[in-house]
N, C-alpha and C positions, 0 to 999 in steps of 0.2 A: 128809265131809271137814270137819275143824274150820276155821272161817272167822274173820274178824276178832272177832266177839263172844266166841266160845269161847276163842280164843287169848288175848285180852285178859284174860278171867277166869282162865285158867291162869297168866298172867303175874302177876296180882294175888295168886293163891294162893301162888305162889312168893315174892313180895315179903313176904307176911304170915307165911309159915311157914318159909322157907329162909334169908332174910336174917339175917346174924349167926351162922349156923352154919358150922362148918368141914366141908370135904369129906373124909370119912374114907376113901372108896375109890370108884372107878368100875369097874364090871364090864362088859366087852363080851361079850355073848352071841352076837352076830351080827357077824362081821367086815365084812359088807357095809354095815352101818349107818354106820360111821365113814369119812368122806370125806377126812380129813386124816391125815398121819403125823407132822408136825412143826408145833408142839410135840406130844409124845406125850400121850395122855390122862392118864398118870400124873403129869404136871406139875400137874394139878388137885388132887392129894392134898395135904392140909394147908392149902389156901387157904381163906379165909373168903368166903362168899357175900356180896357187897356190893350186889346188886340183880338185878332181872329186868326185861327190856324186850321189847316186841313190835315187830317190823318186818314189816308186812304180816301174813302167816300164819307167820312165823318167830318162835321163842322164843329169847331170849338170856339165859343165866344168867351173870352177871358174877361172877367169882371173883378179886377183887383184880387186875383188869386182864387176866386170862386168861378167855376166853369159851367156854362150852359153848353152841353154837347148834344148834337142832334144828328140823326141819320134819316135821310129823306125816303129811304126804301124805294119801292118801284114807282109809286104813284104820288109821292110827296113833293112839295116844293116850298121854297122860301119866297114870300111875296113882300117886297119892300114898299113902303109908302112914305112920301114926304109930308103927308098930312093924315096921319093915322086917326081913325075914329076913336074918340076917347071912351066910347061905350064898350063895355066888355062883350065879347061874342057870346051868343046864347049856347049853353052846353047842349051838345047833341044835335045842334041845328047847323046844317051846311058843312062845308069842307074844312073850316078852320079848326085846328086842333090846339094851337097855342098862339098867344099874341104877346109881343114884347113892346111895351111903350118906352120910348127913349126921350131924353130931354129935347125941347124944341118942337114937340108934337110929331116927331118922326118915329118910325119903328117898323116892325115887320110881323107878318103872320106866317106860321107854318101850316100849310094846307095839305090835304090829302083827298084825292078823288077815289071814287069806287067804294066798294063795301069791305074790302080787305084792309083793315087798319093795322099797318105795320110801321108807320112813322113812329120814331122813338126819340125821347129826349131824356137827358140825365142832368142832374145838378150835383157836381162833384168837386172835391178840392184838388184832385189830380186826374187828368184825362185817362191815365192808365187804369183807373178804377172801372172804366167802362169795359165790360168783358170783350166786346168786339175789337176795341182798340188794343187791348192787351194781347190779343191773338194775331194781330196783323203781321203779315210778312213784310219784306222790304218794299218800299214804295217803287212803283213801276218806273218813275223817272230817276230814281237813285241808282238803279242797277247798271253796272258796266257789263261787258261781255262775259268777263270771268264770273261776276255775280249771277248772271242769268244762267250760265253753264252750271254753276253749283246748285241753283234752284231746280234745274231740270234733271240733273244727274240721278239716275236710278229710278226716276218716276215712271210708273207703268200706266198712268192715266193718259187719256187723250190730251193733246196740247190745248185744246179749247177749254177743258176742265181746269188745267193748271193755270191758264191765264186769268180765269174768272174766280178762282179760289183765293179769297182775300188772305187766308193764312199762308199762302205761298207767295203771291204777288199782290200788293195792295193798290187799288184804284181802278182796275180795269173791270168792266162789266160785259154784258152780252153784246152790246152794240160795237164798242171799240175793239173787242176781241175779233169779231167778224171782219172788221176793217183791217186790222193788223195782219191777220192770217191771209186775207186776200192779197194784200200788198206784198207779203213775204212769199206768196205762191206756195203756201202750205195747206195741206188738208186739215180741217178741224179734228179729224179722227186720227191723225198721226200720233204715235206713241211718243210722249214728251222725252223720255230718256233715251230714245233711239235716234234722235236728230243728230246728224253729223255736224262737224264744226262749221262748215259753210252755212248750213241751215240755221244754226244758232246765231251766227253773226248776222245773217239776213234778217232773222226774227228780231234781234236786238235793234238793228238799224231802223227797221220799219216801225217798231214799237216807239222808239224815241221820236222819229219823224212825225208820225201820226198824232201822238199825244202832244208833242210840243206845238205842232201847228194848230191843233184844236184848242190848246190853252191860249195861244196868241189870238186866235179868232174870237174865242169866248171873252177874253179880257176887254176886247173892243166893243162888246155888246152891252146894252142895258140888261139888267137882270131879267126883265120881263121877256126879252127876246132870245134868251139862251136856248130854250127848247127848240125853237125854229132854226136857230143857227146850227145846232147839233144835227138836226134832220137834214138840213141842206148840204152838209158836208159829207154825207154818207155815200159810198160808192156801191156797196152791196147790201148792207144791213137795211132791212125794211123795204127792199126793192125787188121782192120776189116777182118773177115774170118779166122784168124789164131787162134791157140789154146790158151786159157787162160793159163798163166804159173803157175797158182795156182791149177786150177781144171781140165783143159784140154777141157772145153767147148769152143764153138766157140765164138770169140769176135764179138759182134754185133754193129750195127751203127744206130743212128737216125740222119736224115739229116734235115737241115733247109735251109733257103734261101741262106745264105752265109757262112755256117759252118756246122760242124757235130760233134756229140759226140760219143765216143765208150765206151762200158761197157761189163761186163760179166753177163748174166742173172743168172747163177748159184750162183755166188759170191755175187751179189748185189740186185737181185729182186726176190729171191725165185724161180728162174727158169722161171719166166714170161717175155716174150719179151715185151719191151716197144713199144707203138704205134709210128709208123713212118708215119706221114701224107703224106709225099711225095710218099712213097711206096704204101700207101692205095689208093691214087689218080690214080697211075699207074695201079692198079689192077682192078679198076672199069670199 
């Protein structure tokens, strides 16, 4: 799933390449992708792109006050083309859900792999009309130590849950939360509201460092290479069974119904493996 660094890089790509161009046409290849009916998407036609913004993991293309907002979900992506095919994509065929034609023959596709179609787009006059944006917590890169302390105060959830709950902190997903917690030497199962001041300061510092570094690396990449760049920068996420780059211990995994987390027991949990209910069931 694209997270804050990749979405920020995609927003910058749109600012650099789409701003100042007119919207020639928008093609909807999957009716399920569009979550609004008024204004119609055809209202975007002929408008000039005036900017692109990121809200958490949402992308906003501003077209003279009318906004095309989209969320790429787990398997979605934005694919830019300097010579976009003028033919509309065939509905229900292939991964393309929506295509935006811009002046000069350039444009982009919103694509989604797999069978779970969760990529979403909205045409709105105000991005705050998008329910997910209206519920976003403070952006992860906007928080200072005091702000993070306020977010965590009194929370009984695991710190992994708080970091990935967009209504508490916006922009962090499964991958970067694993990386942040590993660097901060915190168990993903630690209770958020029970972290002491030193742990919160450590968490804040690593959150800023990892996300800022990832943004800087992502901004240097072509949009087509962002996924590979994200994977190459991971130290524990997606590296189950490989040695931890800090201590050499084996990276472990806890699996859930639709996702998993990775961690190092030596670095994060005092050497104690975390309970994996799926594995426990298999062993019974």
